N, CA, C and O atoms as CSV, one atom per row, in Angstrom:
chain,resi,resn,atom,element,x,y,z
A,1,MET,N,N,43.340,52.592,213.918
A,1,MET,CA,C,43.718,51.512,214.805
A,1,MET,C,C,43.493,51.975,216.238
A,1,MET,O,O,43.819,53.107,216.596
A,2,ASN,N,N,42.938,51.097,217.041
A,2,ASN,CA,C,42.685,51.467,218.426
A,2,ASN,C,C,43.492,50.581,219.374
A,2,ASN,O,O,44.096,49.594,218.953
A,3,ALA,N,N,43.495,50.938,220.633
A,3,ALA,CA,C,44.348,50.272,221.614
A,3,ALA,C,C,43.951,48.817,221.825
A,3,ALA,O,O,44.819,47.978,222.067
A,4,SER,N,N,42.670,48.499,221.740
A,4,SER,CA,C,42.254,47.113,221.962
A,4,SER,C,C,42.780,46.196,220.868
A,4,SER,O,O,43.121,45.043,221.136
A,5,GLU,N,N,42.850,46.696,219.639
A,5,GLU,CA,C,43.433,45.896,218.553
A,5,GLU,C,C,44.918,45.680,218.785
A,5,GLU,O,O,45.447,44.603,218.511
A,6,LEU,N,N,45.588,46.706,219.290
A,6,LEU,CA,C,47.028,46.609,219.515
A,6,LEU,C,C,47.363,45.667,220.670
A,6,LEU,O,O,48.383,44.978,220.638
A,7,ARG,N,N,46.510,45.638,221.681
A,7,ARG,CA,C,46.779,44.774,222.835
A,7,ARG,C,C,46.713,43.291,222.464
A,7,ARG,O,O,47.294,42.452,223.152
A,8,GLU,N,N,46.011,42.969,221.385
A,8,GLU,CA,C,45.903,41.577,220.943
A,8,GLU,C,C,47.150,41.105,220.207
A,8,GLU,O,O,47.340,39.903,220.023
A,9,LYS,N,N,47.999,42.033,219.786
A,9,LYS,CA,C,49.187,41.677,219.023
A,9,LYS,C,C,50.345,41.306,219.941
A,9,LYS,O,O,50.383,41.686,221.111
A,10,THR,N,N,51.283,40.557,219.382
A,10,THR,CA,C,52.484,40.189,220.131
A,10,THR,C,C,53.473,41.351,220.092
A,10,THR,O,O,53.357,42.234,219.243
A,11,PRO,N,N,54.440,41.354,221.003
A,11,PRO,CA,C,55.444,42.427,220.981
A,11,PRO,C,C,56.213,42.506,219.659
A,11,PRO,O,O,56.559,43.602,219.219
A,12,ASP,N,N,56.484,41.374,219.023
A,12,ASP,CA,C,57.173,41.404,217.736
A,12,ASP,C,C,56.318,42.077,216.666
A,12,ASP,O,O,56.824,42.861,215.864
A,13,GLN,N,N,55.038,41.773,216.654
A,13,GLN,CA,C,54.139,42.409,215.695
A,13,GLN,C,C,54.058,43.909,215.960
A,13,GLN,O,O,53.986,44.707,215.026
A,14,LEU,N,N,54.071,44.286,217.231
A,14,LEU,CA,C,54.015,45.710,217.572
A,14,LEU,C,C,55.280,46.428,217.121
A,14,LEU,O,O,55.215,47.562,216.645
A,15,ARG,N,N,56.429,45.774,217.269
A,15,ARG,CA,C,57.675,46.394,216.819
A,15,ARG,C,C,57.675,46.569,215.299
A,15,ARG,O,O,58.142,47.586,214.788
A,16,ASP,N,N,57.151,45.578,214.584
A,16,ASP,CA,C,57.040,45.699,213.132
A,16,ASP,C,C,56.114,46.861,212.759
A,16,ASP,O,O,56.410,47.638,211.851
A,17,GLN,N,N,55.008,46.966,213.463
A,17,GLN,CA,C,54.057,48.055,213.231
A,17,GLN,C,C,54.726,49.398,213.491
A,17,GLN,O,O,54.509,50.364,212.760
A,18,LEU,N,N,55.544,49.449,214.543
A,18,LEU,CA,C,56.232,50.689,214.897
A,18,LEU,C,C,57.207,51.112,213.800
A,18,LEU,O,O,57.279,52.292,213.458
A,19,THR,N,N,57.947,50.172,213.256
A,19,THR,CA,C,58.887,50.523,212.184
A,19,THR,C,C,58.139,51.007,210.942
A,19,THR,O,O,58.587,51.939,210.274
A,20,GLN,N,N,57.009,50.381,210.631
A,20,GLN,CA,C,56.214,50.832,209.484
A,20,GLN,C,C,55.699,52.249,209.698
A,20,GLN,O,O,55.718,53.069,208.780
A,21,LEU,N,N,55.238,52.534,210.915
A,21,LEU,CA,C,54.730,53.871,211.209
A,21,LEU,C,C,55.840,54.914,211.145
A,21,LEU,O,O,55.622,56.026,210.664
A,22,LYS,N,N,57.020,54.562,211.624
A,22,LYS,CA,C,58.127,55.515,211.575
A,22,LYS,C,C,58.552,55.791,210.138
A,22,LYS,O,O,58.893,56.924,209.795
A,23,LYS,N,N,58.533,54.760,209.297
A,23,LYS,CA,C,58.847,54.961,207.885
A,23,LYS,C,C,57.814,55.867,207.226
A,23,LYS,O,O,58.153,56.755,206.445
A,24,GLU,N,N,56.549,55.624,207.556
A,24,GLU,CA,C,55.491,56.448,206.981
A,24,GLU,C,C,55.622,57.896,207.447
A,24,GLU,O,O,55.423,58.820,206.658
A,25,ALA,N,N,55.953,58.100,208.715
A,25,ALA,CA,C,56.128,59.452,209.233
A,25,ALA,C,C,57.278,60.156,208.517
A,25,ALA,O,O,57.183,61.342,208.201
A,26,PHE,N,N,58.354,59.431,208.264
A,26,PHE,CA,C,59.478,60.012,207.531
A,26,PHE,C,C,59.047,60.430,206.134
A,26,PHE,O,O,59.354,61.535,205.686
A,27,ASN,N,N,58.336,59.548,205.452
A,27,ASN,CA,C,57.875,59.863,204.102
A,27,ASN,C,C,56.924,61.060,204.092
A,27,ASN,O,O,56.976,61.895,203.188
A,28,LEU,N,N,56.059,61.137,205.098
A,28,LEU,CA,C,55.139,62.265,205.169
A,28,LEU,C,C,55.882,63.575,205.414
A,28,LEU,O,O,55.547,64.601,204.822
A,29,ARG,N,N,56.890,63.543,206.285
A,29,ARG,CA,C,57.690,64.753,206.519
A,29,ARG,C,C,58.409,65.182,205.240
A,29,ARG,O,O,58.504,66.372,204.940
A,30,PHE,N,N,58.908,64.210,204.500
A,30,PHE,CA,C,59.598,64.518,203.250
A,30,PHE,C,C,58.624,65.131,202.245
A,30,PHE,O,O,58.961,66.097,201.560
A,31,GLN,N,N,57.423,64.572,202.157
A,31,GLN,CA,C,56.418,65.112,201.238
A,31,GLN,C,C,56.021,66.526,201.639
A,31,GLN,O,O,55.808,67.383,200.782
A,32,GLN,N,N,55.923,66.767,202.940
A,32,GLN,CA,C,55.557,68.100,203.394
A,32,GLN,C,C,56.650,69.107,203.047
A,32,GLN,O,O,56.349,70.237,202.664
A,33,ALA,N,N,57.887,68.715,203.175
A,33,ALA,CA,C,59.002,69.614,202.887
A,33,ALA,C,C,59.058,69.968,201.404
A,33,ALA,O,O,59.454,71.075,201.038
A,34,THR,N,N,58.662,69.031,200.560
A,34,THR,CA,C,58.703,69.295,199.123
A,34,THR,C,C,57.382,69.845,198.589
A,34,THR,O,O,57.259,70.117,197.395
A,35,GLY,N,N,56.402,70.009,199.466
A,35,GLY,CA,C,55.128,70.580,199.054
A,35,GLY,C,C,54.206,69.603,198.349
A,35,GLY,O,O,53.285,70.025,197.649
A,36,GLN,N,N,54.431,68.310,198.514
A,36,GLN,CA,C,53.611,67.302,197.828
A,36,GLN,C,C,52.578,66.649,198.739
A,36,GLN,O,O,51.830,65.777,198.296
A,37,LEU,N,N,52.525,67.053,199.989
A,37,LEU,CA,C,51.621,66.414,200.943
A,37,LEU,C,C,50.205,66.930,200.744
A,37,LEU,O,O,49.952,68.130,200.841
A,38,ASP,N,N,49.278,66.009,200.463
A,38,ASP,CA,C,47.882,66.382,200.249
A,38,ASP,C,C,47.082,66.332,201.541
A,38,ASP,O,O,46.334,67.258,201.854
A,39,ASN,N,N,47.241,65.245,202.291
A,39,ASN,CA,C,46.451,65.041,203.500
A,39,ASN,C,C,47.320,65.318,204.725
A,39,ASN,O,O,48.021,64.430,205.209
A,40,THR,N,N,47.271,66.545,205.219
A,40,THR,CA,C,48.122,66.912,206.348
A,40,THR,C,C,47.660,66.257,207.651
A,40,THR,O,O,48.449,66.116,208.585
A,41,ALA,N,N,46.408,65.864,207.719
A,41,ALA,CA,C,45.894,65.222,208.926
A,41,ALA,C,C,46.507,63.844,209.130
A,41,ALA,O,O,46.514,63.326,210.246
A,42,ARG,N,N,47.017,63.256,208.070
A,42,ARG,CA,C,47.625,61.928,208.182
A,42,ARG,C,C,48.861,61.967,209.084
A,42,ARG,O,O,49.151,60.988,209.771
A,43,MET,N,N,49.582,63.070,209.090
A,43,MET,CA,C,50.758,63.194,209.957
A,43,MET,C,C,50.357,63.065,211.419
A,43,MET,O,O,51.040,62.412,212.208
A,44,ARG,N,N,49.255,63.689,211.766
A,44,ARG,CA,C,48.774,63.641,213.146
A,44,ARG,C,C,48.367,62.221,213.536
A,44,ARG,O,O,48.689,61.762,214.632
A,45,THR,N,N,47.667,61.531,212.653
A,45,THR,CA,C,47.227,60.179,212.978
A,45,THR,C,C,48.403,59.226,213.087
A,45,THR,O,O,48.392,58.323,213.923
A,46,VAL,N,N,49.420,59.416,212.253
A,46,VAL,CA,C,50.600,58.549,212.326
A,46,VAL,C,C,51.343,58.778,213.642
A,46,VAL,O,O,51.804,57.824,214.268
A,47,LYS,N,N,51.461,60.033,214.062
A,47,LYS,CA,C,52.111,60.330,215.340
A,47,LYS,C,C,51.360,59.683,216.498
A,47,LYS,O,O,51.964,59.101,217.399
A,48,ARG,N,N,50.056,59.790,216.459
A,48,ARG,CA,C,49.251,59.229,217.546
A,48,ARG,C,C,49.294,57.699,217.550
A,48,ARG,O,O,49.335,57.077,218.612
A,49,ASP,N,N,49.283,57.102,216.365
A,49,ASP,CA,C,49.389,55.646,216.285
A,49,ASP,C,C,50.738,55.175,216.797
A,49,ASP,O,O,50.824,54.143,217.463
A,50,THR,N,N,51.788,55.918,216.494
A,50,THR,CA,C,53.117,55.587,216.999
A,50,THR,C,C,53.128,55.639,218.521
A,50,THR,O,O,53.681,54.752,219.171
A,51,ALA,N,N,52.529,56.659,219.081
A,51,ALA,CA,C,52.459,56.795,220.537
A,51,ALA,C,C,51.666,55.647,221.149
A,51,ALA,O,O,52.041,55.124,222.198
A,52,ARG,N,N,50.576,55.252,220.503
A,52,ARG,CA,C,49.786,54.124,221.003
A,52,ARG,C,C,50.607,52.841,221.027
A,52,ARG,O,O,50.585,52.102,222.011
A,53,VAL,N,N,51.328,52.579,219.946
A,53,VAL,CA,C,52.129,51.354,219.871
A,53,VAL,C,C,53.197,51.365,220.954
A,53,VAL,O,O,53.413,50.351,221.618
A,54,LEU,N,N,53.865,52.492,221.141
A,54,LEU,CA,C,54.887,52.580,222.177
A,54,LEU,C,C,54.294,52.380,223.564
A,54,LEU,O,O,54.905,51.733,224.415
A,55,THR,N,N,53.114,52.930,223.796
A,55,THR,CA,C,52.457,52.771,225.094
A,55,THR,C,C,52.129,51.314,225.360
A,55,THR,O,O,52.365,50.819,226.462
A,56,ILE,N,N,51.591,50.621,224.369
A,56,ILE,CA,C,51.229,49.214,224.537
A,56,ILE,C,C,52.481,48.368,224.757
A,56,ILE,O,O,52.477,47.451,225.578
A,57,LEU,N,N,53.562,48.680,224.017
A,57,LEU,CA,C,54.817,47.946,224.214
A,57,LEU,C,C,55.330,48.132,225.638
A,57,LEU,O,O,55.784,47.172,226.261
A,58,ASN,N,N,55.265,49.353,226.156
A,58,ASN,CA,C,55.704,49.611,227.526
A,58,ASN,C,C,54.818,48.904,228.536
A,58,ASN,O,O,55.311,48.406,229.548
A,59,GLU,N,N,53.521,48.854,228.276
A,59,GLU,CA,C,52.610,48.135,229.175
A,59,GLU,C,C,52.947,46.656,229.216
A,59,GLU,O,O,52.986,46.045,230.284
A,60,LYS,N,N,53.191,46.081,228.037
A,60,LYS,CA,C,53.514,44.663,227.980
A,60,LYS,C,C,54.847,44.372,228.658
A,60,LYS,O,O,54.991,43.340,229.314
A,61,ALA,N,N,55.821,45.262,228.512
A,61,ALA,CA,C,57.113,45.074,229.172
A,61,ALA,C,C,56.963,45.172,230.693
A,61,ALA,O,O,57.565,44.389,231.427
A,62,ALA,N,N,56.172,46.119,231.162
A,62,ALA,CA,C,55.959,46.258,232.597
A,62,ALA,C,C,55.219,45.056,233.162
A,62,ALA,O,O,55.513,44.599,234.266
A,63,GLN,N,N,54.261,44.548,232.403
A,63,GLN,CA,C,53.508,43.378,232.848
A,63,GLN,C,C,54.420,42.158,232.923
A,63,GLN,O,O,54.328,41.375,233.868
A,64,ALA,N,N,55.299,41.991,231.938
A,64,ALA,CA,C,56.231,40.860,231.940
A,64,ALA,C,C,57.215,40.975,233.093
A,64,ALA,O,O,57.584,39.969,233.699
A,65,ALA,N,N,57.643,42.196,233.399
A,65,ALA,CA,C,58.580,42.393,234.493
A,65,ALA,C,C,57.932,42.113,235.853
A,65,ALA,O,O,58.575,41.573,236.753
A,66,SER,N,N,56.675,42.476,235.992
A,66,SER,CA,C,55.992,42.245,237.266
A,66,SER,C,C,55.668,40.765,237.472
A,66,SER,O,O,55.585,40.300,238.608
A,67,GLU,N,N,55.485,40.030,236.382
A,67,GLU,CA,C,55.199,38.603,236.505
A,67,GLU,C,C,56.447,37.797,236.820
A,67,GLU,O,O,56.362,36.722,237.414
A,68,ALA,N,N,57.603,38.307,236.425
A,68,ALA,CA,C,58.849,37.577,236.632
A,68,ALA,C,C,59.397,37.729,238.017
A,68,ALA,O,O,60.446,37.166,238.332
């Protein structure tokens, strides 16, 4: 997922995406702790996607605040 795709989404959709990513990150951490994690690179991509979503949410909030 890239930033341009995220910018097209509404803040509610972004929040839903964020909760899904956080759940996935939790599951990946649990799998790593139990030694069942096969694709360790997925943890990195989930972290980065979470950061992207948070950045876009902050941009949208700042834009809404400046317009008001």
